[in-house]
A tleap script that builds the chain and sets N, CA, C and O, in Angstrom:
source leaprc.protein.ff14SB
mol = sequence {
  NMET GLN VAL SER LYS PRO MET ALA ILE PHE
  GLY PHE HIE PHE CYS VAL THR ILE PHE VAL
  GLY LEU CYS ILE TYR GLY ILE VAL LEU TYR
  LEU SER GLU GLY LEU LEU ARG SER ASP SER
  LEU LEU SER MET VAL SER TYR ALA ILE PHE
  ILE LEU ALA SER MET ALA GLY ILE CYS PHE
  PHE GLY LYS GLU ALA ASP GLN ARG ARG ALA
  GLU GLU ILE ARG THR ALA ILE GLN LYS PRO
  LEU PRO SER PRO LYS LYS LYS LYS CASN
}
set mol.1.N position { 0.858 -1.282 0.207 }
set mol.1.CA position { -0.274 -0.189 -0.161 }
set mol.1.C position { 1.107 1.299 -0.214 }
set mol.1.O position { 2.225 1.331 0.300 }
set mol.2.N position { 0.521 2.128 -0.885 }
set mol.2.CA position { 1.310 3.066 -0.858 }
set mol.2.C position { 0.539 4.593 -0.271 }
set mol.2.O position { -0.657 4.605 -0.563 }
set mol.3.N position { 0.933 5.650 0.366 }
set mol.3.CA position { 0.565 6.575 0.300 }
set mol.3.C position { 1.456 7.975 0.097 }
set mol.3.O position { 2.673 8.157 0.112 }
set mol.4.N position { 0.468 8.776 -0.075 }
set mol.4.CA position { 1.204 10.008 -0.624 }
set mol.4.C position { 2.643 10.669 0.827 }
set mol.4.O position { 2.851 10.313 1.987 }
set mol.5.N position { 3.228 11.600 0.026 }
set mol.5.CA position { 4.163 11.807 0.866 }
set mol.5.C position { 3.458 12.907 2.089 }
set mol.5.O position { 3.784 12.828 3.274 }
set mol.6.N position { 2.678 13.693 1.685 }
set mol.6.CA position { 2.025 14.686 2.827 }
set mol.6.C position { 1.294 13.399 3.945 }
set mol.6.O position { 1.495 13.321 5.157 }
set mol.7.N position { 0.506 12.570 3.183 }
set mol.7.CA position { -0.132 11.788 4.104 }
set mol.7.C position { 0.908 11.036 4.815 }
set mol.7.O position { 0.576 10.820 5.981 }
set mol.8.N position { 2.088 10.555 4.487 }
set mol.8.CA position { 3.107 9.827 5.453 }
set mol.8.C position { 3.596 10.611 6.274 }
set mol.8.O position { 3.828 10.185 7.406 }
set mol.9.N position { 3.851 11.792 5.982 }
set mol.9.CA position { 4.424 12.668 6.943 }
set mol.9.C position { 3.307 12.925 8.017 }
set mol.9.O position { 3.643 12.929 9.201 }
set mol.10.N position { 2.069 13.127 7.688 }
set mol.10.CA position { 1.063 13.497 8.845 }
set mol.10.C position { 0.807 12.188 9.641 }
set mol.10.O position { 0.306 12.365 10.751 }
set mol.11.N position { 1.069 10.869 9.262 }
set mol.11.CA position { 0.583 9.733 9.934 }
set mol.11.C position { 1.895 9.348 10.709 }
set mol.11.O position { 1.715 8.542 11.622 }
set mol.12.N position { 3.125 9.763 10.516 }
set mol.12.CA position { 3.917 9.749 11.161 }
set mol.12.C position { 4.065 10.448 12.360 }
set mol.12.O position { 4.164 9.984 13.496 }
set mol.13.N position { 4.070 11.559 12.009 }
set mol.13.CA position { 3.763 12.566 13.456 }
set mol.13.C position { 2.541 12.395 13.997 }
set mol.13.O position { 2.515 12.856 15.138 }
set mol.14.N position { 1.278 11.813 13.572 }
set mol.14.CA position { 0.386 11.477 14.348 }
set mol.14.C position { 0.798 10.266 15.233 }
set mol.14.O position { 0.505 10.257 16.428 }
set mol.15.N position { 1.285 9.534 14.815 }
set mol.15.CA position { 1.970 8.327 15.782 }
set mol.15.C position { 2.928 8.385 16.763 }
set mol.15.O position { 2.931 7.848 17.871 }
set mol.16.N position { 4.068 9.381 16.026 }
set mol.16.CA position { 4.984 9.795 17.266 }
set mol.16.C position { 4.520 10.734 18.386 }
set mol.16.O position { 5.163 11.054 19.385 }
set mol.17.N position { 3.331 11.103 18.050 }
set mol.17.CA position { 2.437 12.203 19.131 }
set mol.17.C position { 1.576 10.968 19.965 }
set mol.17.O position { 1.336 11.084 21.166 }
set mol.18.N position { 1.307 10.221 19.465 }
set mol.18.CA position { 0.402 9.155 20.268 }
set mol.18.C position { 1.384 8.434 20.990 }
set mol.18.O position { 1.053 8.089 22.124 }
set mol.19.N position { 2.693 8.079 20.531 }
set mol.19.CA position { 3.352 7.432 21.339 }
set mol.19.C position { 4.049 8.195 22.269 }
set mol.19.O position { 4.262 7.681 23.368 }
set mol.20.N position { 4.438 9.298 22.047 }
set mol.20.CA position { 5.051 10.279 23.271 }
set mol.20.C position { 4.157 10.773 24.485 }
set mol.20.O position { 4.514 11.275 25.551 }
set mol.21.N position { 2.834 10.469 23.985 }
set mol.21.CA position { 1.725 10.734 25.135 }
set mol.21.C position { 1.540 9.763 25.765 }
set mol.21.O position { 1.409 9.876 26.984 }
set mol.22.N position { 1.470 8.504 25.148 }
set mol.22.CA position { 1.451 7.235 25.970 }
set mol.22.C position { 2.582 7.131 26.986 }
set mol.22.O position { 2.419 6.749 28.145 }
set mol.23.N position { 3.806 7.524 26.423 }
set mol.23.CA position { 4.825 7.418 27.258 }
set mol.23.C position { 4.691 8.322 28.407 }
set mol.23.O position { 4.809 7.803 29.516 }
set mol.24.N position { 4.493 9.437 28.346 }
set mol.24.CA position { 4.549 10.447 28.906 }
set mol.24.C position { 3.389 10.073 30.272 }
set mol.24.O position { 3.597 10.071 31.485 }
set mol.25.N position { 2.222 9.796 29.541 }
set mol.25.CA position { 0.895 9.139 30.696 }
set mol.25.C position { 1.749 7.935 31.426 }
set mol.25.O position { 1.565 7.962 32.642 }
set mol.26.N position { 2.486 7.062 31.071 }
set mol.26.CA position { 2.950 5.924 31.857 }
set mol.26.C position { 3.975 6.295 32.915 }
set mol.26.O position { 4.095 5.812 34.041 }
set mol.27.N position { 4.630 7.171 32.380 }
set mol.27.CA position { 5.854 7.846 33.604 }
set mol.27.C position { 5.208 8.558 34.510 }
set mol.27.O position { 5.629 8.440 35.661 }
set mol.28.N position { 3.951 9.544 34.262 }
set mol.28.CA position { 3.523 10.301 35.169 }
set mol.28.C position { 2.603 9.336 36.333 }
set mol.28.O position { 2.538 9.503 37.551 }
set mol.29.N position { 1.950 8.305 35.498 }
set mol.29.CA position { 1.163 7.548 36.516 }
set mol.29.C position { 2.224 6.451 37.548 }
set mol.29.O position { 1.867 6.016 38.643 }
set mol.30.N position { 3.528 6.167 36.907 }
set mol.30.CA position { 4.104 5.321 37.805 }
set mol.30.C position { 4.796 6.267 38.674 }
set mol.30.O position { 5.426 5.775 39.611 }
set mol.31.N position { 4.794 7.932 38.491 }
set mol.31.CA position { 5.834 8.768 39.518 }
set mol.31.C position { 4.640 9.112 40.392 }
set mol.31.O position { 4.996 9.389 41.537 }
set mol.32.N position { 3.139 9.187 40.161 }
set mol.32.CA position { 2.273 9.492 41.267 }
set mol.32.C position { 1.620 8.324 42.116 }
set mol.32.O position { 1.228 8.492 43.271 }
set mol.33.N position { 1.549 7.202 41.475 }
set mol.33.CA position { 1.545 6.177 42.290 }
set mol.33.C position { 2.441 4.962 42.348 }
set mol.33.O position { 2.029 3.985 42.973 }
set mol.34.N position { 3.541 4.923 41.804 }
set mol.34.CA position { 4.383 3.918 41.947 }
set mol.34.C position { 3.845 2.300 41.158 }
set mol.34.O position { 2.973 2.216 40.293 }
set mol.35.N position { 4.519 1.311 41.653 }
set mol.35.CA position { 4.315 -0.244 41.172 }
set mol.35.C position { 2.823 -0.725 42.255 }
set mol.35.O position { 2.264 -1.799 42.032 }
set mol.36.N position { 2.376 0.113 43.273 }
set mol.36.CA position { 1.428 -0.272 44.114 }
set mol.36.C position { -0.059 -0.536 43.496 }
set mol.36.O position { -0.928 -1.293 43.930 }
set mol.37.N position { -0.093 0.351 42.302 }
set mol.37.CA position { -1.493 0.535 41.627 }
set mol.37.C position { -1.839 -0.954 40.887 }
set mol.37.O position { -0.828 -1.409 40.352 }
set mol.38.N position { -2.758 -1.614 40.769 }
set mol.38.CA position { -3.233 -2.850 40.146 }
set mol.38.C position { -4.243 -2.133 39.317 }
set mol.38.O position { -5.295 -1.627 39.707 }
set mol.39.N position { -3.701 -2.176 37.978 }
set mol.39.CA position { -4.932 -1.897 36.742 }
set mol.39.C position { -5.476 -3.387 36.236 }
set mol.39.O position { -5.019 -4.530 36.240 }
set mol.40.N position { -6.371 -2.917 35.916 }
set mol.40.CA position { -7.228 -4.359 35.442 }
set mol.40.C position { -6.530 -4.850 34.435 }
set mol.40.O position { -5.566 -4.141 34.147 }
set mol.41.N position { -6.707 -6.176 33.540 }
set mol.41.CA position { -6.063 -6.821 32.783 }
set mol.41.C position { -6.637 -6.112 31.437 }
set mol.41.O position { -5.889 -6.177 30.462 }
set mol.42.N position { -7.755 -5.508 31.290 }
set mol.42.CA position { -8.126 -4.712 30.052 }
set mol.42.C position { -7.410 -3.636 30.070 }
set mol.42.O position { -7.039 -3.361 28.929 }
set mol.43.N position { -7.116 -3.038 30.708 }
set mol.43.CA position { -6.417 -1.993 30.783 }
set mol.43.C position { -5.210 -1.850 30.271 }
set mol.43.O position { -4.785 -0.962 29.531 }
set mol.44.N position { -4.544 -3.021 30.825 }
set mol.44.CA position { -3.226 -3.272 30.543 }
set mol.44.C position { -3.100 -3.620 29.090 }
set mol.44.O position { -2.322 -3.054 28.322 }
set mol.45.N position { -3.841 -4.496 28.797 }
set mol.45.CA position { -3.513 -4.998 27.221 }
set mol.45.C position { -3.915 -3.956 26.435 }
set mol.45.O position { -3.210 -3.799 25.438 }
set mol.46.N position { -5.084 -2.976 26.606 }
set mol.46.CA position { -5.340 -1.826 25.680 }
set mol.46.C position { -3.904 -0.899 25.604 }
set mol.46.O position { -3.268 -0.831 24.552 }
set mol.47.N position { -3.452 -0.162 26.905 }
set mol.47.CA position { -2.430 0.230 26.722 }
set mol.47.C position { -1.449 -0.206 25.856 }
set mol.47.O position { -0.955 0.508 24.984 }
set mol.48.N position { -1.074 -1.649 26.122 }
set mol.48.CA position { 0.136 -2.366 25.439 }
set mol.48.C position { -0.256 -2.053 23.916 }
set mol.48.O position { 0.451 -1.393 23.155 }
set mol.49.N position { -1.625 -2.689 23.553 }
set mol.49.CA position { -1.869 -2.673 21.994 }
set mol.49.C position { -1.890 -1.073 21.568 }
set mol.49.O position { -1.647 -0.880 20.377 }
set mol.50.N position { -2.108 -0.075 22.254 }
set mol.50.CA position { -2.106 1.192 21.695 }
set mol.50.C position { -0.298 1.744 21.656 }
set mol.50.O position { 0.207 2.525 20.850 }
set mol.51.N position { 0.153 1.262 22.430 }
set mol.51.CA position { 1.644 1.537 22.124 }
set mol.51.C position { 2.398 0.796 21.072 }
set mol.51.O position { 3.342 1.393 20.554 }
set mol.52.N position { 2.112 -0.455 20.668 }
set mol.52.CA position { 2.380 -1.443 19.704 }
set mol.52.C position { 1.973 -0.969 18.630 }
set mol.52.O position { 2.791 -0.907 17.712 }
set mol.53.N position { 0.753 -0.544 18.426 }
set mol.53.CA position { 0.107 0.130 17.289 }
set mol.53.C position { 0.826 1.460 16.492 }
set mol.53.O position { 0.928 1.586 15.272 }
set mol.54.N position { 1.276 2.378 17.500 }
set mol.54.CA position { 1.578 3.563 17.320 }
set mol.54.C position { 3.178 3.160 17.008 }
set mol.54.O position { 3.739 3.967 16.267 }
set mol.55.N position { 3.846 2.236 17.383 }
set mol.55.CA position { 5.306 1.947 16.761 }
set mol.55.C position { 5.093 1.584 15.787 }
set mol.55.O position { 5.871 2.167 15.032 }
set mol.56.N position { 4.286 0.722 15.071 }
set mol.56.CA position { 3.980 0.148 14.004 }
set mol.56.C position { 3.572 1.247 12.887 }
set mol.56.O position { 3.857 1.281 11.690 }
set mol.57.N position { 3.013 1.895 13.467 }
set mol.57.CA position { 2.624 3.201 12.509 }
set mol.57.C position { 4.133 3.991 12.213 }
set mol.57.O position { 4.662 4.098 11.106 }
set mol.58.N position { 4.588 4.433 13.321 }
set mol.58.CA position { 6.063 5.167 13.067 }
set mol.58.C position { 6.801 4.308 12.202 }
set mol.58.O position { 7.659 4.933 11.579 }
set mol.59.N position { 6.763 3.168 11.967 }
set mol.59.CA position { 7.621 2.113 10.998 }
set mol.59.C position { 7.222 2.646 9.947 }
set mol.59.O position { 7.755 3.476 9.211 }
set mol.60.N position { 5.698 1.833 9.884 }
set mol.60.CA position { 5.340 2.008 8.431 }
set mol.60.C position { 5.364 3.665 7.632 }
set mol.60.O position { 6.065 3.833 6.634 }
set mol.61.N position { 4.695 4.568 8.095 }
set mol.61.CA position { 4.769 5.883 8.053 }
set mol.61.C position { 6.094 6.455 7.542 }
set mol.61.O position { 6.364 7.029 6.488 }
set mol.62.N position { 6.869 6.115 8.647 }
set mol.62.CA position { 8.444 6.512 8.271 }
set mol.62.C position { 8.682 5.789 6.976 }
set mol.62.O position { 8.859 6.517 5.999 }
set mol.63.N position { 8.723 4.326 6.768 }
set mol.63.CA position { 9.216 3.816 5.543 }
set mol.63.C position { 8.476 4.396 4.431 }
set mol.63.O position { 9.091 4.342 3.367 }
set mol.64.N position { 7.458 4.873 4.390 }
set mol.64.CA position { 6.472 5.241 2.978 }
set mol.64.C position { 7.213 6.671 3.119 }
set mol.64.O position { 7.825 7.067 2.127 }
set mol.65.N position { 7.204 7.271 3.989 }
set mol.65.CA position { 7.836 9.080 3.896 }
set mol.65.C position { 9.492 8.698 2.844 }
set mol.65.O position { 9.774 9.060 1.701 }
set mol.66.N position { 10.148 7.999 3.664 }
set mol.66.CA position { 11.484 7.606 3.021 }
set mol.66.C position { 11.361 7.006 1.634 }
set mol.66.O position { 12.236 7.258 0.806 }
set mol.67.N position { 10.351 6.243 1.332 }
set mol.67.CA position { 10.288 5.930 0.062 }
set mol.67.C position { 9.724 7.336 -0.963 }
set mol.67.O position { 10.022 7.349 -2.157 }
set mol.68.N position { 9.158 8.114 -0.536 }
set mol.68.CA position { 8.509 8.895 -1.501 }
set mol.68.C position { 9.725 9.972 -1.827 }
set mol.68.O position { 9.868 10.429 -2.961 }
set mol.69.N position { 10.674 10.368 -0.604 }
set mol.69.CA position { 11.716 11.454 -0.709 }
set mol.69.C position { 12.513 10.571 -1.497 }
set mol.69.O position { 13.226 11.234 -2.251 }
set mol.70.N position { 12.679 9.345 -1.625 }
set mol.70.CA position { 13.799 8.641 -2.612 }
set mol.70.C position { 13.031 8.908 -4.014 }
set mol.70.O position { 13.663 9.625 -4.791 }
set mol.71.N position { 11.851 8.475 -4.433 }
set mol.71.CA position { 11.220 8.914 -5.588 }
set mol.71.C position { 11.387 10.031 -5.947 }
set mol.71.O position { 11.402 10.099 -7.176 }
set mol.72.N position { 11.552 11.152 -5.355 }
set mol.72.CA position { 11.447 12.556 -5.502 }
set mol.72.C position { 13.242 12.655 -6.135 }
set mol.72.O position { 13.746 12.975 -7.212 }
set mol.73.N position { 13.607 12.336 -5.225 }
set mol.73.CA position { 15.690 12.337 -5.604 }
set mol.73.C position { 15.950 11.721 -6.940 }
set mol.73.O position { 16.590 12.285 -7.828 }
set mol.74.N position { 15.361 10.407 -7.043 }
set mol.74.CA position { 15.553 9.884 -8.469 }
set mol.74.C position { 14.894 10.828 -9.586 }
set mol.74.O position { 15.628 11.301 -10.454 }
set mol.75.N position { 13.625 11.089 -9.579 }
set mol.75.CA position { 13.186 11.921 -10.481 }
set mol.75.C position { 13.861 13.449 -11.100 }
set mol.75.O position { 13.858 14.052 -12.173 }
set mol.76.N position { 14.464 13.657 -9.619 }
set mol.76.CA position { 15.125 14.916 -9.889 }
set mol.76.C position { 16.165 14.536 -10.665 }
set mol.76.O position { 16.270 15.153 -11.725 }
set mol.77.N position { 17.049 13.604 -10.414 }
set mol.77.CA position { 18.020 13.153 -11.170 }
set mol.77.C position { 18.374 12.847 -12.482 }
set mol.77.O position { 19.419 13.018 -13.110 }
set mol.78.N position { 17.299 12.363 -12.769 }
set mol.78.CA position { 17.004 11.785 -14.070 }
set mol.78.C position { 16.422 13.122 -14.975 }
set mol.78.O position { 16.447 12.931 -16.191 }
set mol.79.N position { 16.071 14.020 -14.670 }
set mol.79.CA position { 15.819 15.131 -15.184 }
set mol.79.C position { 17.031 15.944 -15.764 }
set mol.79.O position { 17.829 16.314 -14.903 }
set mol.80.N position { 17.334 16.307 -17.111 }
set mol.80.CA position { 18.273 16.884 -17.837 }
set mol.80.C position { 18.421 18.416 -17.239 }
set mol.80.O position { 17.413 19.119 -17.327 }
set mol.81.N position { 19.659 19.014 -16.606 }
set mol.81.CA position { 19.424 20.191 -16.349 }
set mol.81.C position { 19.627 20.891 -17.172 }
set mol.81.O position { 20.516 20.550 -17.952 }
set mol.82.N position { 18.936 22.177 -17.412 }
set mol.82.CA position { 18.696 23.311 -18.539 }
set mol.82.C position { 20.225 23.908 -18.868 }
set mol.82.O position { 21.062 24.422 -18.126 }
set mol.83.N position { 20.226 23.643 -20.175 }
set mol.83.CA position { 21.507 24.418 -20.549 }
set mol.83.C position { 21.478 25.958 -20.620 }
set mol.83.O position { 20.509 26.652 -20.926 }
set mol.84.N position { 23.009 26.463 -20.203 }
set mol.84.CA position { 22.970 27.484 -19.742 }
set mol.84.C position { 22.758 28.775 -20.823 }
set mol.84.O position { 23.291 28.730 -21.931 }
set mol.85.N position { 22.113 29.676 -20.492 }
set mol.85.CA position { 21.776 30.695 -21.544 }
set mol.85.C position { 23.139 31.446 -21.949 }
set mol.85.O position { 23.985 31.641 -21.076 }
set mol.86.N position { 23.344 31.850 -23.220 }
set mol.86.CA position { 24.409 32.829 -23.509 }
set mol.86.C position { 24.205 34.272 -23.666 }
set mol.86.O position { 23.188 34.764 -24.156 }
set mol.87.N position { 25.268 34.962 -23.207 }
set mol.87.CA position { 24.909 36.579 -22.950 }
set mol.87.C position { 25.247 36.995 -24.356 }
set mol.87.O position { 26.233 36.559 -24.952 }
set mol.88.N position { 24.576 37.670 -24.754 }
set mol.88.CA position { 24.417 38.547 -25.972 }
set mol.88.C position { 25.602 39.820 -25.549 }
set mol.88.O position { 25.551 40.427 -24.479 }
set mol.89.N position { 26.541 40.041 -26.511 }
set mol.89.CA position { 27.384 41.229 -26.358 }
set mol.89.C position { 27.018 42.123 -27.429 }
set mol.89.O position { 27.578 43.213 -27.541 }
savepdb mol mol.pdb
quit
């Protein structure tokens, strides 16, 4: 599946934002309550799924953005450079 470069960049940034937000949430939760808090199994599994999904999104959209950038570079190299115009004296 291919996505456009703007969509790949947006998806990458969105997934990074979700990942960082979940990490900060986990750190704040740990600092405020420590390891004494016992969450339900459902909340722990959903938290882990969201983290893994955001990591997979980062990998996917990052790869797509890199491929679109490589395509742009390839097409830029293949285009012939315009010949310089001669000055009239």
